[in-house]
N, C-alpha and C positions, 0 to 999 in steps of 0.2 A: 504493500500500500504506500501511496505517496500522499503526504499532507502538504497543503499549500496554505499559507497565511498571508493575507494582504494587510497592509497598513498604510497610513498616510492620508487617508481621506479626511474631509472636514468641510466646513462652511467658509467660503471665500466670496469676494466680490468679483464682478466681471473685470477681466484684465489681469487678475492675480495669477499666481502660479502655485502648483502643488506637485509633490513628487510621491508617487505611489511605489510601494515595495511589495514584492512577492517572494517569500522565502519558502523553499521546498525542503522537506525533510522526509525521513522514512526510507523506504526502499527506492531511492531515486535511481532512475535508469539513465544512462548516458550513452550517446548524446541524446538530448531531447530539445524539442522546440517549445517555446512558451508563447502563449497568446494572451491578450487582454481583450475582454469584452465588456460591454456595459448594457444595462437594462434600465430604462426610464420607466416610471410608473405608467402602467397601462400599455406598454409597448413590448415588442419582442426583443430578445437579447440580440445585440448587434456587435459585429467585429469592430475592434478599435485598432489593434496593432499586433504584430507577431515578430519574433526574432528567432534565428536559428542558434544552434549550440555555440558556434564559434563567433557569433555576433558579426558575421560577415554579410548577412542578409537580413533585411528588415522589410516589413510590409505595413502600410498604414491605410486606414480608411481615408477617403477623400476629405471627409469632414474634419479630420484632425491633422492632415498632412501639413507640415510646416509649423505646427504649433506643439505637437507631441513628439517626444524622442524616447526611444527605447535603448537601454543598455543592460549589460548583465555582468555579474561577477561570479564565475563558475566556482571559484574557491569557496564562496559563501553560499552557493546554490541560490542566488538571489538575482531577480530581475527588477529593474527600475523603469518606471514610466514617468518621465518628466513632462508635466503638462503646463504649458505657458499660454498666456493670453486666453484664459478661460472665458467661456461664454455661458450664459444661462442654459442654453441648449445642451451643454455638456453635463448638466445635472443628471445623475443616474447612480445606481449601484454598480461599481466596477469589480469585475471578477478576473482573476488570472486562471490560466489552465495550461496543462502540459500534455504533450503527446510525444511518442517516439519520433526520432528524426525521419524525415522523408525528403523526397527530391524537391518538393516545393513547400512553401509556407502556406498553411491552411487558414481559411477564413470562416469555415462552417463550424459552429459550436459542436456539431455532432462528430467532428473529426478529432476532438480532444478527449483524453481519457480521465483526467483528474482535474478537479475544480476546487478553488478556494471558497470561503464562505461569503466573500464580497466585502467591500468597503464603500460607504456612502460618500459621494462627492456632491455638494450643493453649491451652486454658483448663483449668487443674487445679482440682480441688475441694478 
């Protein structure tokens, strides 16, 4: 089993920044890809960003491209999502998820094997 714990969420104003962290523990398998998803109230879970094991490839949703940046520290089994210039429409519960390495970064939640419990991000206008 793999346990994922997100942290770093909170309440901020539009234009502010936040950094989310996702720490993996347990029977972590390597290499693995990690993705971030978010779910706003009343909406489906949507892809935000993904990163491969070596951090040589990243993928971002168009809505966050240029504002959000992924990085990872494999020694700590931790991935970071730096979120800048936050907007009210970024308000959601943010989840990290992992899957085994594949030839491409996946954007479908169904392609991920383990999930964290989520962290709330609220952006006020």
